[in-house]
C-alpha positions in Angstrom: 104.2 118.8 110.2 103.9 115.3 111.6 100.8 114.6 109.6 102.8 115.3 106.4 105.4 112.8 107.4 102.7 110.2 108.0 101.2 110.9 104.6 104.6 110.6 102.9 105.4 107.4 104.8 102.1 105.9 103.9 102.6 106.7 100.2 106.1 105.3 100.3 104.9 102.2 102.0 102.3 101.9 99.2 105.0 102.2 96.6 107.1 99.5 98.3 104.1 97.3 98.6 103.6 97.6 94.8 107.3 96.7 94.2 106.9 93.5 96.2 103.9 92.5 94.1 100.9 93.4 96.3 99.3 95.7 93.8 95.8 95.9 95.2 97.1 96.7 98.7 99.5 99.3 97.2 96.6 101.1 95.4 94.6 101.2 98.6 97.5 102.5 100.6 98.3 105.2 98.1 94.7 106.3 97.9 94.6 106.3 101.7 97.6 108.5 101.8 96.1 111.0 99.4 92.8 111.0 101.3 94.6 111.5 104.6 96.5 114.4 103.1 93.6 116.1 101.4 91.1 115.6 104.2 93.4 115.5 107.3 95.6 118.5 106.4 94.0 121.9 106.0 96.1 123.8 103.5 95.7 127.2 105.0 96.5 125.9 108.5 99.8 124.3 107.4 100.9 127.0 105.2 100.3 129.8 107.6 101.9 127.9 110.5 105.1 127.1 108.7 105.2 129.9 106.2 106.7 127.9 103.5 106.5 128.5 99.7 103.9 130.5 98.1 100.8 128.8 99.6 99.0 132.0 100.3 99.3 133.2 96.7 98.2 129.8 95.3 95.4 129.2 97.8 93.9 132.7 97.4 94.1 132.7 93.6 90.9 132.4 91.5 92.3 129.0 90.3 92.0 127.5 93.8 88.2 127.3 93.6 87.0 126.4 90.1 83.2 126.7 89.9 83.3 127.5 93.7 84.7 124.0 94.5 87.9 124.0 96.6 90.6 122.0 94.8 91.3 120.0 97.9 87.8 118.6 97.6 88.5 117.7 94.0 91.7 116.0 95.1 89.9 114.1 97.8 87.4 112.8 95.3 90.2 111.8 93.0 91.9 109.8 95.7 88.6 108.2 96.8 88.0 107.1 93.2 91.5 105.7 92.7 90.8 102.2 93.9 87.6 102.0 91.9 89.5 103.1 88.7 92.1 100.4 89.3 89.6 97.6 90.1 87.3 98.5 87.2 90.1 98.5 84.6 90.1 102.2 83.8 93.4 102.9 85.6 95.3 103.9 82.5 92.6 106.4 81.5 92.6 107.7 85.1 96.4 108.0 85.0 96.4 110.1 81.8 93.7 112.3 83.2 95.8 112.7 86.4 99.0 113.5 84.7 97.3 116.1 82.5 95.5 117.6 85.6 98.8 117.8 87.6 100.5 119.4 84.7 97.9 122.1 84.5 98.0 122.7 88.2 101.8 123.0 88.2 101.6 125.3 85.2 99.2 127.5 87.2 101.6 127.6 90.2 104.4 128.6 87.8 102.2 131.3 86.3 101.5 132.6 89.8 105.2 132.3 90.5 104.4 130.5 93.8 104.6 127.0 95.0 102.3 125.6 97.6 103.8 122.7 99.7 100.3 121.3 100.4 99.6 121.2 96.7 103.0 119.7 95.9 102.5 116.8 98.3 99.2 116.1 96.7 100.7 116.3 93.2 103.5 114.0 94.1 101.2 111.3 95.6 98.9 111.7 92.5 101.9 111.2 90.1 103.1 108.2 91.9 99.6 106.7 91.8 99.3 107.5 88.1 102.6 105.9 87.2 101.8 102.8 89.1 98.4 102.5 87.4 100.1 102.9 84.1 102.4 100.0 85.0 99.6 97.8 86.0 
């Protein structure tokens, strides 16, 4: 649970850094929080330990591994690419892609009638990053 608090604190610190005008640092901090979350927190370990939400239903669904690739790996790649998207000027495109992707993933959770807290944290960090990139 403590790692989740670190991730959320790092993402919030990134958002505050953005507000005070340090955009490059903010993008890096938010990307780091997303990477820390997707790589440092194993979804099945957290969900089974704290028994919150519908993690098991989401993580064991066929949607959790499109083309055999775990979605947490896709999320890690997305967060790793985030600074590159910002610094190369494709942040707006990356943001729209992100918002569409998160919308689809949330729709899948609703279809499954289950919400995974691990996924929700990743979605929240992704949406914050997307909004900040759109504002850049």
